[in-house]
N, C-alpha and C positions, 0 to 999 in steps of 0.2 A: 401089115398096114403101116403106112408112112407115119413118121413121128408127128408131123403137122396134123394129120387126121386124128391120131390118137389124142393129141392135146385138145382138138376141137370137140371130141366126144366128152372128155373130162370137163371142159369148160361149159358145156351146154347146161343151162339151168343153174349155174354157179354164180354167186354174187362176188366172191373175191378169192384169190389164191395168193397165199403169202409164204415165200416169194415165188412167183411163177417161174422165174429163171432157174431156180434150184430144182423145181419139180421137173423141168425139162431135162436137167442134168441127171436126175434120178432115173427118169425113164430111159435115157440113153444108156446109162450104166446097167440097168436091168436088162435091156435088150441085148447088150453086148455079152453080159455074163450068163444070161439065162436064168438068173435068180429073180423070182417075183418080188414085187414090193409088198410090204405089210401095211395094210390099210386099216386103221383103227377107228372104232366107234364105240363109245361107252354108253351103257344104259343103266339108269337107276330105277330098278323095278319097284318104285314106291306105289305103283298100282299095276294093273294088267290090261286095262282097257286102252289099247293102242289105237290111235287114229291115223288117217292118211297123212296128216301133217308131220307126225313123228317119222314117217317112212320116206320123207324127201331125201335126207342124207343116206338112208339105206338103199334107195334106188340108185344113188350115185356110187355106193359101194358095189352094187351089182354091175354097174358100168365097168368099174375097175376089175371085177372078177371076170367079166366077159373079155377083158383085155389080157387075161392071164395072171392076174395078181391075187393075193390072199386077203380075204376080209377077216379081221380079228375083232370079235365082239367081246368087250369087257363087261362082265356082269358086276356092277358096283355093289357088292354085298356089304362093303364098308361105307361107301359114300351114300348109299341109299338110306342108311341109318342116320345120316346127317340131313340129307335132302339138299339138292342144289338150291342155293339161296338166290341165284340169278333172277332178277325181275320180281322178287317177292318183298313184301313189306313186313312179313312176320316169319318167325322161325317155324320150320316144318315140324310136325309131330314125329316122335321117335317110332321107328318100326323094329319089330323083333326080327331075328335072323330067319325064323320060320316063315314069317310074312314075306320076306324078301325072296326066299327060295321058291315058294309057291307062285309068287308073281312072276319070277324070272322064267319059270317053265312055261307059263301061259304067254309071256311076252315073246319068247323064242318061237313058239308055235306060229305066231303071227308074222314074225320076221322072215320065216322060211317061205312065206308066200311070195317073197321077192328074192331072197338070197339063194345062191347055189350052195346046198349043204356040203358038197364035196370040196368047195373052195372057201369054207368058213371054219375058222378056228374060234372056239368059245373058251374064254379064260375068266376065272374068278379072282377078284382082288385079294381074297383071303389066301391065295397061293403065295403071295409075297408079304402082305401086311401082317398075317398071323405070326410070321417069323421075326417081326420087328420087336425090339425092346425099347424102353424109354430113351436109352442113349441114341439109338438109331433115329427115333422120332425127333429128338432135339437137334441132332445133326442135320436132318432133313429140313427142319424149320429154319436153321441158320442160313440156308441158301437164299432166302428172300428177306426183304425188309418190310416193315409195317407200311412204310410209305408206298411201296410197290402195290401192296394189296389194297390200300385205301384208294388207289387209282381205279379200282373196280367200281363201275358206276353204281351197282346195287349197294355195295358196302358204304360208299361215300354218301349216297342219298339218305340211307337209313341213319347214318351217324349224324349228318347235318340236320335231319328232321327229328332227332331225339328218339328214334324208334329202336327197339331192342336189336342188338347185334351180339350174338353169343360168340365166345372165343372158338368153340368147335366149328362154327360156320367158316371161320377164316382158314380152317384146315382144308376145306373142300377143294379149292383150286389146286392146292399143293398135292393132295392125294391123287386127283385126276392127272396132274402133271407127272407124278411118279409112275403111273400106269404106263405112260409112253416110254419111260426108261426101262421098265420091267419087261416089256414085250418087244423092244426095239422097233417102235413104230416109225415108218417112213412117211406116212401121211395120216393126219387125223381129220375126220369129217365131223361136221356139226353145223348147226344153224348160226346165223350171224351173231346172235346173242351169246354164243359160246366163245367168241373171239378171245376174250381175256384168258379163259381157262386153257384154251388150246395153245395160245402163245406162251403161257406159263410152262406147258409141257416142252415146248421148243427150247425155252430158256434153260429149263432144268437139264435137258439132254446136253446142251452146250456146256453147262457147269460141270456135269459128270462125264465130260469128254466122250459123248456119244454123237453119232451123226444126227443132225437136227431134222425133226419132222417138218413137213409142209402142212400148212393149214388150208383146207379146202372148205369154204364156208358157203352154205346154201341159204337162199332167201327163206323167209318165214311164210308159210301158206296161210292166207287169210281165211278166217272162219266163214261159215255159211251165212252169217249176218252181214258180211261185207265190211266189217269195221275192225274188230279185234282179231288178234292172231287165233288160229284154231286151237281151242282148249276145252277140256271138260268143264273147267270152272265157268266158262262163258256159255256152256250148253250150245255151242256152235260147231260141233265136230261131227265127222263122219267116221264111225268106228270100223275097224277091220272086221269085228265080229257082227256088224250090222248085216242083215239079210240083203240079197241083191235088190229087192224092192225098196228097202229102207235107204240103201245107198243111192239108188236111182232118184228116189223122191227128194232126198236131201240136196243132191246136185241140182235138181230142177228148181230148188228154192233159192239158190244163190242169186245175188243181184247181177245184172248184165255186166256191170263194171269190172267184175273179177273173173269173167269167163277165161280170158287169156292167162291170168295168173294160174288157174287150174290146169289149163292145157299144158303150160310150161312145166309146172311142178308136180302135177298129180297124174300125168299120163306118160306113155312111152312114145307118143307121136313125134315124128321127125321134125326138127326145127323148120325145115322148108315147108312142110304141111301146115305148121302153126302160123307161119308167115302168111300163107294163103288165107287162112281163117281170119287173121288180123286185118288183112286187106278187105275181106268181105264185110267184116264188122264196121270198118271205117266207111265203106261205100254205102252202108245201110240198105243194100239191095236184098238182104235176106233177113227174115224175122229172127231176132236173137234166140227165140224159143227153140227154133229148129237146130241152131248151132249148139244150144245147151243140151238138147236131146242127144246130139252126137257125142258131146262131152260125157254125158251120163253113161252112154253105151261103152265108151272107152274105159271109164273107171270101173264099171261093173265087170267088164271083160277081163281087165287086169287082175282083179282079185277073185273072180269066179271063172266064168267062161262065156263064150259068145251066146250060147243058148240061154244062159241065165240072164244075160243082158236083154235079149229079145223078149223073154217072158216078163222081165221087170218093166220094160217099156209098155208092153200090152197091159199089164196091171195098172201102170200109171195112167195110161190113156182112158182106161175104163173107169177107174175109181176117182180120178181127180179131174180129168178133162170132161168126163161125162157125169161126174158127181154121183157115181153109183157105189153101192157096197159090193165088195168082191164076192164072187161065187164061193170061193174057197178061203177059209180062214182057220186059224187054230181053234180047237175046241177045249174049253176049260171045264172039267167036271168038278162038281162041288156037292157035298152032302148037306151042308148047313142051310138053314132057312134064311139066315141073315149074316152078313159079313161086313166088317169095316172096309170102306172103300179103298183106303190105303193098302190094307192087307190084300185085298182082291187084286189090285194092280200088280203088286209084287209077286204074289203066288201064281198069277196068270202069265208071268214073264213079259208083261207089257212095259214094266220099268225094272230097274235093277235094285233100287233101294227105296226105303220109306221116304227119305229126303227128296228123292227124285219124284216120287208119287205126289208128295205135298206140293212140290214146286210146279208140277204140271197142272194140278188142280187149281192152284192160285193163279196160274197163267191162263185159265179157262180153256185148257187143252184137253180136257177129259169130258166125254159124253157117254150117256147111257141111252140107247135107242134114239140117238139124235138130240137128246136133251143135255145141255151143258150142266156139269157138276161143279159147284164152287164152294162146297162145304167139306173141309178135310176131315170132319168128325162124323160124316154121314155113315150110318149103318144101313147098307143096301139090302132090301128084301129081295131074295133070289127067286126068279121065275125062269122057267125053261125057255131057252131061245133068246135071252137078252143079248144085245150086241153092245160090246164095250169098245170104245175107240179112244186112243191116246194120240194126240198130235194129229198129223195128217195121214200117217201111213201105218199105224199099228191098230189092228183089230183083233178081237176074239169073240167067240160065241159061247155063252154059258149053257152048260148042260147039267140039269139038276138030276142027281142020282139018288 
């Protein structure tokens, strides 16, 4: 493949490459030597519920892998215990090492839906940070000034607004930067909000006389609400662990204004095909709903398969377009005569946590046999055959045992 075409594949769906000229030189050098580039992406497994927004840079890593390069995933078992402060107004809660390990295992399970395992190298920060003593840490900290770190937008805003800013949070970009030194990263991937941290890695490599990495920054995927970035905090995300029906339905709920954003960042569709869709949307000759259905099929196929996408579309048309209850739904068996509504939703796997159950009830998103439930303290009397619905796409039928 010609170098120009390789570069066009890498640039597709990318917001910024810093600096692009150096990336071109690295690609030329790699092609000449036959030595693959090392493409870094770090994850902080502070949780395990990965959404399709998280995987925008991972899909770019897969592009690099398909071009013959090595993807290096850094498991942030040290930085996860700090928590990335970027974009946050408060300090994250501390996680134990056991929490991090369990989350990391589930995280990687989802990443391999995109990545090529044979071209993926998984590394843990503890490989190098456990060997460091206080002298090493002080020496590392001496490489940057406080003024440099206060240029970080999040740090600066929290300081100016009088919000808490712990000293250990200042270490976060430094630790992430050292990861690049430790694994000899050629390229680091991340969302645009990670620009400061990734460039800190480039700077530290330069200070330590290593070849500097290139920053390849991806745009942020907008959440299903069409307003905020996709995030669990905003409850506007499409999880990798969501069923095909759930994914399909969530895609169909997005505003028409972000259809192209999803085609560009959440599908494998070729840019030329996306351009055709853009032209159709502009011409207003096609109902946006039909284009959204195509988008939903693309996303479900990417994470499941074509058959699952067809079934999910049939389910959507029957349940939502025709306002029917699905013929098939999970059965939840229960012995009790009465159960707290929040416990029922969690035990029936309709929600993941008590807090989510309370939130869905408060949002009038829970119904029993078609009747809305708005009391989070309700003790529901159990009858055989009750239909429980959460949101627009989650159903279960109660079976009394």
